[in-house]
N, C-alpha and C positions, 0 to 999 in steps of 0.2 A: 504492499499499501503507499510506504514512503516513496520508491521510485514512482508509480503513478503520478502520487501528488507532484513530486518535483517535477516531472514531464508536463503534469496539468498547468503546474505555476508559470513553467518556462513559456510554454505554449499562451499563455493569458498575456502574459508580457509583452509578448511577441504582437498578439493582435491587438493590445492597447497602443503599441506604438506604431501599429501601421494603421497613417490616417484616411487611408482609402475605406479599410473596415469600419473605423469608425464613423466615417462620414456616412456610409451606405447604412450603419445601423441607425444613426440619428433620424437620416432622411426618410428612409423607409418606414420606420417606425412611430416618429413621432408627427411629422409632416403629412404622409400620406392619407390617413381618415379625416383628419380636417379640411385637406384641400377638395378632397371628393364630396363631402358633404357641403361642402361651401359650394361648389360648382353646380352638383344636383339641385343646393336648394335655388340659386339664383337662376337656372333655367323652369324650374317649376314656377317661379315667381313670375318669369315672361310670359308663361302659358298663360296662368291664372289672370295677369294684369290686361290680357287680351278679350278676356271675358267679361273683366270688370270695366272696361272702356264703353262698351255697349253702344260703338259707334260702327256705322256701316258708311263705308268710302263708295260712291255709285257714280257712274256716267249717264246721265238721259234718264233720270227717276221721275221727271216729269209726266213721262210717257207711260207710266206704270202707276195710277194712282191709288189702284187696290194694293198692289204690293207697298207702295209707301204707307197707305193708311196702317196696313198690317204689322211693318216694322217699328211705326211710332208706337202701335197699341203694346208693343212687348217691351216697351221701355229702352229702345234704341233710338240715338241719334242719327240722322242722314247727314253725311258730309259730301259735298259734292268734290269730285274729284279733279286735281290740277291737269292741265291740258297735256303736259308732259308728264303723265303717270309712270309709264312706261321707265323712263330713264329715271326717275326718283325710286322707282322699286329696285333697278339695278343698284342704284348708289347707296339705297338703304335710308334715302330720306323719308319715303313714306314705308311706314310699318306695319300698313294693313294691306290686305288684297283688295282690288278693286273690281266691283261688280259692274257690268255693263248689261246695259237693259235696249233690246232692240226698241227702234222707234214705232214698230208695228205691234207694238205688245198687245194693248189692249183689242186692237182689231182683230188680231189672230184668235184671240181668248173668245171674242162674241162670235166668231166663225165656227169655234170647235177645233180649231186647229192648233196642233203641238208649237210651243215657245220653247225657245232656247236662250236660258240666261247662261253669260259668259263671265267665270272670275277668273281675272288675270293676278298671277301673284310671280315671284323669282324664286326659284329654290336656294338660290344663295343668300335669299333674302330671310333667316331663321326667323326674325318676328313676326313677318308677315304670314309665313307657313302656319305661325300659331294661331293666327286669326281665322285660317279657314276653317277648324271645327266649330267654333260657334257661327259664322255665318252661314255655313250650310245647315246648321241646325234651324234656323231662321227661316231659310230658304224650304226646307222639309215641311216646316209647321205651315208657311203658307199653302204650301201645294196640297198639303191634307185639308186645311180649312176648305181650300176653293174648290176640290172635289165633293168634298160634304156638301157645300152650300150649292153646288152643281146638283146633286141627287136632291136635295130637299127642293130645287125649283121645280124638278120634274115630277115631283111627287112620291117621292121614293125616302124612305125612312133611312136616316144613316145606318141605323140598327142592323141593316141589311149585312154591311158589310163588318160587323162586330158581333156574330154570332157566337164566336167562343173569343172568350176573356182569359188572359192569358194572366196569371198570378205568382210571383217569385214569393219563396218563401226558404230565407237564409237558416243553416242548421249549426253554423258554427257558433262556437261558445263566443260569450259577449266579451270575455277576457283575452280572445284570442286576436292578434293584432296581424294586420295585412304586411307581406314582405313583397314590395314590388321592385322599386327603385333600391331600397337597401340591400336587397337580395344579391348586390355587387360586391358587399364588404366581406362575404366568407372569402371569395375568389381573391380579394385584394390581401386580406390577411395572408393566405396561403403564399400568394406571390411575394409579400413581404419576409416572410420567414426562408423562402427559398434564397431570394436574392442577398438578405441579411447574413446568411451562414454561407454562402458561397464562395466570397475573397478568403475568409478565414480558413475555409476547407483546402483551396487552391494554395494559401500561402502556408499553410502547415506541411504541405506535402511536395507539389511540384516547386512549388515557392523555396523552401528549403534546399531541394534538391539542385535546384538553379543557383542558389547562392553558395552552394558547397557546406551548410551547415549540418546535413540531414548526418553524413558519415560520421561527425566527432561524438552525435548525440547517440550512434549505433555502438560506439566503442566502449561504452557503459554496459555494466552487466545487467542486461536488462534484457527480458525478453519479449516476443513480438505481440503479446498479449499487453503486456504492460505498455508498450510503446501507444499500441491502438488504442487502449482505454485512457490513457492521458489524454493523446490528440484531440478524441471523439469528446472526451470532457470539455478540453477547450469550446471547440466548435459548437456542439451543444450547447454548452452556456452563453455563447454569444448569441445563437438561434433563438434559444428561450428567452434571452433579455429582449430581443426584438419583438417577442410574442407579448411579452409584460408591457413592455412600452406600449406598444402599439394598441391591446386592450385599455391601458390607462388613459391613452389619447383620446377614446370615446367619451369620456367624461366632459372635459373641455370642449370637444367639437360640437357638443350639443347647444353651446352657448353661439357657436355662428350660424346656427339653422336659422333664417327669417323666414322660412315658407312654412304656413301655419299646419298644412297639409303633411308636409315630410315631419315635422315635429312631434304632430301626433301620431306618427306610423313609427318613428325611431324612438323609442323607449329604452333608455339602455342604463341600467340598476346596477346594483352588486350582485344581483342574483345573475345577471347575464353574463356579468365580468366573470363570475365564478366557471358559470358553464363553460364559457368561452376557454378559458384556462384549462379546464379538464380535457377539453377535446385537442386544444392545439399544443401544449406542451408536450404530450409524446410523439405527435408527429414530427415536431421539430426536432427532437431527439433522434429520431428514426431518419428523417432526410440528412440530418448534419452526417449520420454515419455512412448514408449512401454516398454523398459529395465526396466525402474522403476517399470512398473506395473508385469512384469515378476519376478521381484525379490522381489516384496513386500509381498508375503506369505512365502517365503522362511525364514527356521527358524536358518540356519547357512550361513557363507560367501561360502563356497564350494557348498552347495547345489543351493544357487543361480548363481553363476558361471558356473555350470553345465547347469544349466535352458539357461541361456543365450547364453551359447555355442551352444546349440541345435537350438537358435533363430538365431545364425550367420549363422549354416548349412543352415536354411531353406532359408536366405537371398541368400546366396552365389548360391543355387540353380535353384535361381528367373531367373537369365539369360538365364540360359540353354533352358529356351522355344522359346529362338531366335533359338537355334540350330535345334528345329523340325518343326521350322516355317522360312523356310529362303526365301521364297517368301513375297509376300507384308503383313506388319502388320496387322493382325486385328484390328477392330476399339476398341475394348475391351483393346487393351494393352495399351491404354491412362489412363486407369483408374487404371492398375495395379501398385500399389507401387513397386518402385526399378526396374521394368521391363521398366515403361514408364521413369524414369531417364537415365537407361540404353541406352534406344533408342534416348532421346534426345542429350546427350553426343557424342553419334557417329554420330549425325546430326552435332553439333559442331565442332568435328574433321574434317567433310569432309568439313566443309567449308559453309555448307549449312544454312540458318536461320531457327530457331526453331519456329513454329506458335505460336502464341498469345494465340490461344485455349487450345493447348497443355500445354501450362504452367499454364496457366487458370485451366485447371481440375487436375494438377498433384497438385497444391497449394489447392485445394477445397480438394483432396482426403488426402493430407497431414494433413490440419487442421482439417478433420473429426477424423482420426485417433490419433490426438492429443489431442481432445477435449474428444474423449470416451474414450481413456486410462488415463487420469489425470481425469476425472470422477469415472472411479473405484478406484482412488488412493486415490481421496479425500473421498470416502465411505468407503473404506476398511483401512485407517491407522490407526484411533483409534482403530479399533477391531482387528488389528493385533498386536498392542502394548497392548491391555488388555489380549489377548490371549496368 
């Protein structure tokens, strides 16, 4: 144990002296979540601001008095579009889509002909795109009202079209929270772990080999397992520090949320923090062992960096499996590393309890991956140095 602790202390001192490792740890753990929530909050505020504006920008609205009356009755204001509305949409001076009313609007409706209303927007103008949904909602409402009035004028009851009533009943628990936009947070946390421990894992293997400091370490009377556990302990400590700091950053991050919808959805307290730590700390330890094993046989720092970046790419693609299985998760998901943790963190964000069986399976899988990786490192350590 003294040898393991000595190796661990030496690797931790090297990691703390490495400015790159420190920078990655601090940036990935302390700034990632606040920045994400700030950006998401701002986007949601822009979307909702378009609905709050309750303004319709239109061209030739005077040719559709019925539509104009309906829009005003819905509490909207009608603003004439500028003559150069297309250029202003492209330059983002105009932040709402423009409704074009044909001059023969009323005449066609009177003759029972189909009328086309055109909505102009620029895909590069994000704010104008956000205004499409409320405008389309108003136009759909007018279309439905006009159709019902037409039936009534012909002596047909509107109830003929409503013989079947649709009623929705939500069966989710009252304490259960929605996880929509905040569903990105588990993915971000896992990537922070991967990136946070990557440079420490590379530095303790390929980095030391490139600097020529691994051979003197091997001259000490230590076994391969002692070397493997000591180095893994240092890298795992860095990765788990990233986990703790990232989870703790959730608390001040809530102060940055200015959007009320997101604030109501994202409720993170001590219970959620404890659940995240139980899920993520074992994963961080196992990923640290895998990263050391991946970088061990590399002859240079750059080669180890490329291999670990490929590992990061694989890890980032694992949660995409949930996209292709939107229904009930198969039982084997609990045995898939990264995927199981992603699912459990989503349950925590929803306010649901994570089952003890799921936690036990995740711990078992992480322990197996850690032991297998350290066994490989212990066997290959001296052989790599001699090679």
